[in-house]
MARMIFI-221868 format. One record per residue (C-alpha): z, x, y. Coordinates in pm, whole numbers, padded with zeros to 5 digits, always signed. Example, Ala and Ser with C-alpha at 12.3 -4.5 7.8 and 13.67 -1.06 7.14 Angstrom:
% MARMIFI-221868
+00780+01230-00450+00714+01367-00106
//
This chain:
% MARMIFI-221868
+19306+20174+11651+19549+20439+11771+19314+20524+12058+19290+20154+12152+19670+20121+12151+19703+20432+12365+19446+20296+12611+19630+19964+12635+19960+20143+12683+19811+20365+12953+19666+20061+13129+20003+19885+13107+20188+20190+13239+19944+20220+13529+19996+19853+13614+20376+19891+13605+20357+20203+13824+20140+20023+14078+20382+19730+14083+20683+19957+14133+20503+20145+14409+20422+19818+14581+20786+19699+14558+20910+20030+14699+20663+20003+14986+20786+19652+15066+21149+19764+15051+21075+20050+15290+20912+19808+15535+21214+19576+15514+21449+19865+15581+21243+19968+15883+21267+19610+16009+21647+19620+15977+21677+19948+16166+21431+19840+16436+21633+19521+16502+21982+19671+16463+22062+19631+16836+22063+19252+16799+22349+19226+16544+22535+19505+16726+22511+19322+17057+22615+18996+16891+22905+19176+16720+23029+19320+17051+23022+18974+17212+23198+18820+16912+23467+19089+16907+23537+19059+17281+23545+18680+17255+23782+18691+16960+24019+18931+17139+24010+18712+17448+24097+18399+17248+24376+18573+17057+24524+18766+17349+24816+18529+17398+24875+18474+17026+24851+18822+16873+25009+19150+16968+24777+19318+17225+24822+19655+17054+24676+19513+16732+24392+19348+16920+24302+19658+17119+24323+19881+16813+24104+19647+16614+23856+19620+16903+23828+19999+16924+23764+20023+16548+23500+19750+16550+23327+19904+16852+23330+20242+16678+23170+20091+16367+22906+19918+16578+22838+20245+16764+22799+20416+16427+22537+20159+16333+22346+20234+16655+22369+20609+16595+22245+20570+16239+21950+20360+16361+21873+20622+16625+21864+20898+16363+21645+20686+16136+21390+20610+16406+21360+20976+16502+21255+21105+16161+20905+21082+16013+20781+20788+15810+20792+20997+15493+21155+21085+15561+21238+20720+15636+21127+20629+15285+21412+20830+15131+21665+20613+14936+21967+20751+15125+21888+20548+15437+21929+20223+15243+22262+20342+15101+22387+20448+15444+22285+20119+15604+22454+19921+15326+22771+20127+15362+22789+20071+15739+22726+19697+15698+22999+19679+15437+23242+19868+15663+23158+19631+15949+23228+19331+15727+23555+19486+15611+23669+19546+15969+23589+19187+16056+23776+19072+15745+24083+19285+15833+24071+19140+16183+24076+18790+16040+24381+18874+15827+24565+19032+16123+24497+18739+16355+24565+18456+16109+24880+18252+16175+24950+17955+15950+25197+17813+16202+24937+17780+16473+24653+17552+16359+24460+17593+16685+24467+17973+16644+24347+17949+16283+24072+17702+16377+23947+17930+16656+23958+18230+16422+23760+18041+16157+23500+17931+16412+23445+18280+16555+23428+18452+16216+23199+18180+16080+22971+18232+16381+22970+18606+16323+22889+18553+15953+22616+18301+16036+22465+18534+16298+22419+18809+16044+22206+18589+15820+21899+18608+16041+21963+18978+16113+22015+19100+15757+21800+18863+15550+21511+19111+15529+21707+19245+15230+21894+18928+15145+22162+19080+14925+22271+19289+15224+22426+18966+15358+22676+18968+15068+22813+19305+15179+22881+19159+15523+22986+18797+15458+23207+18837+15155+23449+19094+15307+23491+18853+15600+23504+18521+15418+23704+18596+15101+24031+18716+15270+24018+18438+15530+23940+18172+15270+24231+18284+15052+24463+18263+15350+24351+17908+15421+24368+17797+15058+24719+17937+14999+24853+17803+15327+25104+17513+15312+24921+17314+15580+24690+17048+15432+24432+17106+15708+24416+17475+15619+24326+17389+15260+24045+17165+15381+23924+17438+15617+23932+17687+15328+23717+17459+15111+23472+17397+15394+23463+17769+15465+23372+17836+15101+23092+17577+15112+22972+17726+15438+22958+18074+15285+22758+17945+14987+22520+17773+15228+22479+18097+15423+22402+18290+15105+22143+18032+14994+21989+18030+15339+21980+18407+15344+21808+18414+15005+21546+18161+15115+21491+18336+15447+21467+18666+15261+21182+18527+15050+20999+18414+15362+21041+18756+15523+20937+18922+15196+20618+18717+15178+20536+18788+15542+20590+19161+15501+20391+19161+15178+20104+18985+15355+20126+19229+15643+20129+19531+15411+19836+19389+15215+19638+19326+15534+19711+19676+15663+19605+19825+15329+19286+19619+15327+19208+19714+15683+19261+20078+15594+19032+20042+15291+18774+19862+15503+18789+20132+15769+18762+20402+15503+18467+20223+15347+18298+20189+15686+18356+20555+15766+18223+20656+15425+17912+20444+15471+17858+20575+15826+17883+20929+15693+17625+20853+15423+17409+20660+15670+17407+20937+15930+17389+21244+15704+17189+21116+15408+16890+21332+15304+16702+21001+15265+16592+20760+15534+16793+20438+15569+16708+20127+15769+16859+19779+15808+16663+19460+15861+16770+19103+15923+16678+18779+15749+16349+18756+15940+16250+19111+15847+16315+19271+16188+16451+19626+16177+16797+19637+16339+16909+19995+16277+16801+20322+16115+16928+20677+16075+16783+20993+16224+16640+21107+15890+16414+20802+15876+16282+20874+16226+16214+21231+16112+16033+21114+15798+15815+20861+15980+15771+21081+16291+15856+20783+16511+16074+20721+16814+16373+20490+16768+16233+20251+17028+15914+20213+16823+16096+20128+16503+16383+19904+16617+16269+19546+16656+15959+19599+16441+15906+19320+16187+15835+19471+15846+15667+19152+15732+15410+19188+16010+15279+19506+15848+14918+19501+15735+15023+19643+15397+15062+19349+15157+15279+19559+14923+15545+19623+15185+15546+19253+15275+15600+19169+14909+15883+19424+14875+16059+19282+15182+16021+18925+15060+16149+19017+14714+16459+19175+14870+16528+18861+15076+16459+18622+14786+16562+18814+14472+16785+19089+14609+16564+19389+14523+16218+19518+14607+16013+19835+14569+15733+19990+14770+15529+20305+14731+15254+20387+14974+15181+20494+15330+15406+20332+15588+15304+20311+15952+15395+20108+16259+15099+19945+16438+15045+20047+16799+15261+20357+16754+15184+20604+17034+15345+20899+16852+15216+20862+16500+14940+20640+16367+14837+20791+16034+15148+20681+15847+15370+20869+15603+15360+20855+15221+15696+20710+15118+15879+20552+14828+16119+20278+14940+16390+20082+14758+16473+19743+14912+16812+19577+14856+16938+19247+14994+17268+19228+15185+17481+18926+15098+17733+18739+15311+18076+18618+15198+17901+18299+15084+17673+18507+14857+17370+18433+15072+17121+18709+15153+17134+18764+15529+16927+19081+15553+16857+19401+15368+16884+19778+15344+16593+20010+15264+16634+20360+15118+16323+20562+15207+16215+20882+15035+15951+21106+15191+15658+21146+14951+15448+21374+15172+15526+21693+14983+15494+21521+14647+15160+21367+14744+15042+21706+14861+15148+21862+14531+14986+21581+14333+14665+21626+14525+14680+22001+14467+14735+21952+14095+14454+21696+14085+14218+21934+14266+14308+22214+14029+14254+21991+13727+13931+21818+13836+13758+22047+14088+13606+22391+14082+13813+22639+14279+13513+22831+14422+13268+22558+14519+13510+22263+14549+13270+22058+14335+13393+21838+14048+13431+22034+13725+13330+21953+13368+13641+21739+13308+13581+21505+13601+13209+21484+13518+13283+21382+13160+13535+21117+13274+13280+20977+13520+13009+20965+13254+13244+20801+13006+13338+20535+13263+12970+20463+13330+12895+20427+12960+13172+20172+12919+13049+19944+13200+12971+19579+13131+12615+19450+13105+12638+19293+13449+12697+19639+13600+12408+19810+13417+12232+20089+13607+11971+20354+13537+12114+20703+13527+11970+21051+13573+12158+21359+13454+12021+21698+13566+12137+22036+13440+12051+22317+13683+12053+22688+13601+11975+22948+13869+11692+23191+13795+11779+23562+13826+12143+23488+13909+12273+23753+13668+12050+24016+13831+12182+23926+14178+12541+23922+14056+12510+24260+13884+12309+24428+14163+12481+24304+14479+12823+24230+14337+13029+23928+14249+13109+23850+14613+12739+23795+14685+12707+23592+14368+13001+23375+14472+12844+23329+14817+12525+23208+14652+12713+22960+14436+12894+22819+14741+12563+22774+14926+12413+22603+14622+12709+22366+14607+12673+22281+14975+12304+22199+14937+12370+21983+14631+12631+21784+14820+12384+21722+15099+12141+21576+14845+12390+21324+14708+12355+20955+14773+12628+20696+14743+12757+20690+14386+12602+21028+14290+12799+21329+14174+12737+21704+14173+12948+21926+13947+12976+22289+13848+13014+22344+13474+13053+22722+13461+12889+23033+13600+12559+22936+13765+12526+22605+13578+12540+22290+13792+12502+21924+13706+12379+21642+13926+12436+21280+13826+12223+21022+14005+12238+20643+13974+11947+20408+14052+11905+20038+14099+11588+19881+13970+11436+19609+13755+11199+19823+13552+11210+20159+13385+10881+20257+13543+11023+20215+13893+11330+20407+13793+11126+20700+13657+10925+20717+13978+11236+20716+14194+11405+20970+13970+11105+21201+13987+11099+21190+14367+11473+21253+14374+11448+21558+14149+11158+21694+14350+11363+21665+14669+11657+21844+14506+11432+22117+14376+11276+22173+14716+11617+22187+14888+11751+22441+14639+11434+22653+14658+11468+22720+15030+11559+23083+15120+11925+23186+15112+12096+23433+15341+12259+23687+15110+12391+24031+15203+12220+24010+15545+11880+23937+15398+11669+23636+15310+11617+23564+14941+11456+23277+14754+11637+23150+14447+11482+22883+14227+11659+22656+13979+11548+22564+13629+11614+22194+13570+11660+22006+13249+11722+21633+13274+11751+21316+13074+11735+20948+13170+11974+20686+13034+12110+20338+13089+12479+20304+13177+12548+20030+12922+12648+20120+12566+12541+20484+12605+12703+20786+12444+12812+21025+12719+12838+21318+12476+12481+21259+12366+12365+21235+12729+12528+21570+12809+12376+21725+12500+12028+21601+12585+12039+21735+12942+12168+22070+12815+11889+22100+12560+11631+22009+12826+11764+22276+13059+11737+22546+12795+11382+22430+12721+11299+22463+13091+11437+22820+13091+11217+22918+12801+10909+22793+12986+10965+23021+13285+11125+23004+13627+11150+22698+13855+11058+22465+13571+11164+22104+13538+11179+21960+13188+11277+21615+13059+11449+21579+12726+11237+21467+12433+11371+21399+12081+11156+21675+11930+11339+21934+12144+11652+21893+11939+11466+21962+11614+11282+22252+11771+11605+22404+11895+11768+22378+11556
//
C-alpha cells in the first residue's frame, strides 16, 4: 500500500511539475510579446504627452509642462532601452524572472508619471481644462489595454496610478460636473480592467494554442527524423506499399538483400507475385493489420536477379486519422545465411560426409514413412544391402585415401542406377543400401522386375574401377528382402536385408541372396 501511495504521489508531483512548466512557458511567451510590441505603447505615449502639453500650454506653467514632458520622454526611452536589451539576449536568458520584474517596474513608473502629470495639470476652476485632461488620460489608459493585456494584471500597474489621483480630484471637487466625471471615470476604469482581463484570456488561449502547435510540430519533426534514421540505417530491409499493394518506397538495405535495382522494385505490385503466401500476407496486412511471410521473394522479369532471396517478412498495416488502413510497411529479414546454415546442418545430420549419400538416419525415416502409407498408396519395395568384397584388403594395402576413392566411385554408380522414388544410402564403412520401389498388380511381376533391377545394379558395380592408377574389379555381395509398403515393420525389413547380406557373404564373393525366414534361425 505504501508503494502504491508513493507511486500516486510521484504521478501527482509529475503532473503538477508539467503544469507549472507549461504555465511558465506561456508566461515567457507573453513577456516576449510585450517586449516585441513595446514600440507601439511608447509611440502612443509620446503622442499623448505632446498632445497633452499642447492642450495645457496656455493653462499650466510652461516650466511644469516641459519638465513633465522631459520626465515622461525619459521613462518612455527607458522602456525602449529595456526592450532593446531584452531582444539582444538569448532565449534562455529571456526566460529569467528579472525581465518581468523590470518591465512591471517601468510600466508602474510610467503610470505614476502620467498620474503626477494629471495632478499637476488639474484645475477645478477651469472645467474645460479638467475635461480635456480627463479625455487625454482616459485615452492613454484605454490605449494601454490592448498593449499590456498579454499579462492582464500589468494593466493595473499602469491604469491605477493614473486614474486614482485624478478620480479623487474630481470626486472631492466642489463642482457638481466634476463629481459626475469622477464617477464616470471610475466606471470607465472598471470597464478597462474587465476588458483587459477578457482580452488577456483571449491572448492566453491564442498563445497556448500556438505553443502547443509548435510543440506538436517539433514532436512530429523529431518523430519523422527518428523514423527516417531507422528507415535509412536499419540492419533490416523496409518497404512501403499502398492500398493496392504497389511498392512506393524502400531503403537501401532492402535493395541489398534482394539484389535488385530501385527502379525494379518501386511500382511493383506485391499482390501480383506468383507466391500465394506473399499475396496472403499482403492481404492480411490490408484487411487485419498484420501479416507474415517466410520464403523466397523475387520480382518477375528482373534483369539483375531472378532466383529470389530467402527472407522472413513482417507485414503491418498503416492507418489514417480515420483508423482506416491505407497501406502497409514490411520489415524484411535476410534468411540466406540462416537457410545456408540450416541446409548445412541438415546435410550433416542426414547425409554421409564422404559420399554425399543419405545416411542411416535418413534411410530409416524414409522406410518408416513408407510403412505408414495408406492402402491406396501401397507399393512393392526392394531393400538391398551391399557389402564390397575385399574392401578391407584394398584399404589396408593401398591406404585409406584409395579406399575412400573407391567408396566415392561406388556411391556415384549407385546414384546413376536410381529411378524416381529410389534411394541409395551409406550405412557405415563399405556397407551401402539401395531402396527401390515398384508399381505392379502382382507379386510375380514385382519379383521379375526386382530381379532385373538387382542384376543391373550388380553389373554396374562390377565394372572395373580406376584406383591408384590401375584398373581393378570390385564385386559386391548383395542381401535383399522384398516387402509391401503398407503395414510393414521398417525395423524388421532392415533386419531381414542385413541377415540376407551376411548370408551372401558366407556363400562367397559376388553373391546375391534373398532373405528367407530360416536364415534368422540359422544365424542364431
